[in-house]
Steps between C-alpha positions, in 0.01 A plus 500: 500500500422425135126524568539841663709630210244375246229691684715815506560462128123508441473842663570780254515847659363665185203264468158557657491433877587138578532288815600139566532289813846387605544122531315363801263800528127433475296722272352804676133503593269667753670796673872538440770716659801571277834635623705598196869576543847450361600297810862588433570337738197398708541637854340425834285809438357339185413193705349711779286682246375172356422376852300817565304429183448143617346630824276731301395208277407285799277776634295521179159341472569360153783270380810717449826388340844661514754542217841657463565623147774605261481706185736487202462878495515652849418870522808707596719182500522426129881495515527217753726232351640302794404251606299365210123505538521122463720476809278736699187300420663172601644652818159635604337165419743324731453760772120493491490121485676498839363813665153565348397187311145621423633798304513467121706690243366683195706625206389809306631654180409857597580720799205733560239375746217577261667279239547222753134523604396482134715191452343332805145575386573371151684182600321392819122552471436329836664791684232711668710767673858626458698674775854624442726510806766772513705738710423872522773581246310302237168674549677834460619365166150387405358850550796671329392638157851452356426132441191557284388669183161550667529444875131518591391270219765247600404519868134456414593193299711366790236553768229350280703181521685501832550644849816582696635392838768743618750459785732765650847547350775673696341785698201527265204345679123541519518878525704527179258267321201699623661824379568348157142376464350832618660696218221625269628307198507173700188519720270308265736202504543487879230238557702245304802530733535334842777561750657197667717483815866407466765441766733806515798261526461418129419843357856609422636170369629548148592241236721769345714518815523119511625500140745783549640422848466124524633371831403817686133422437497121535245524781246639250490179294432133573749216489362392160582840353840511669580162345391621155717809529798297617466230235426718196689822591219681318570830677879475523747705303742316270779320688862588418732213424869493591594588142288817514215366289144498629232232515130570539364187667134582443563580135648152468172365637307700239718353223444149637121552508504633144684190382249280679174689438566739213414870550414564865308783664 
């Protein structure tokens, strides 16, 4: 836990793009597939997506390695406070160790894919090819000009460094992706984007619903995640005591970690 927090402390969101390997993760080389998310919490859909990437990796002619990744600044999720990034990293480490032991974890300081690709190229010169794995909702975000001062320049920079693997999300499948890529402003980038199959059973699973409705969505998470939620109460509302006062069990955990580790992310 202390090692993970020290690594997170090194990552400054306002610094130039940075990346570090979580404890136990080998340094990237050759071809790498990166699945960046908030994993809040990790669901069976996250695992299914990583398994799909694993199948893709095995079909490649060159050595291909798989990584899940976190960013200290996640686009459109900057306000996420619970659970701590520290807890989410450790939870995913435990989950992958059991379920997908060949998958590493990378930690970035910045949230845009182009920034993450720059960090990889700068820090790991043995990497030959970068592929980002994502759902359809993310590629819509990537092509959305609201996230850029100069969209085309940023996309050119991204696709000079990396390619994208896209899986269906909800009802948006290959047809929706094809329509997005056929738009005049996007056509020149289409060759850097590959569609991947994904079991429809996982397309509508939402970490947001797991956080908000708990027990009603227990089937969408693994036993490791259920145990984490039960033990930490990270997503629970404060509990009322008999005297009318309230106690926030997860906040007590945060205070304990701060006493033990200092400032925590």
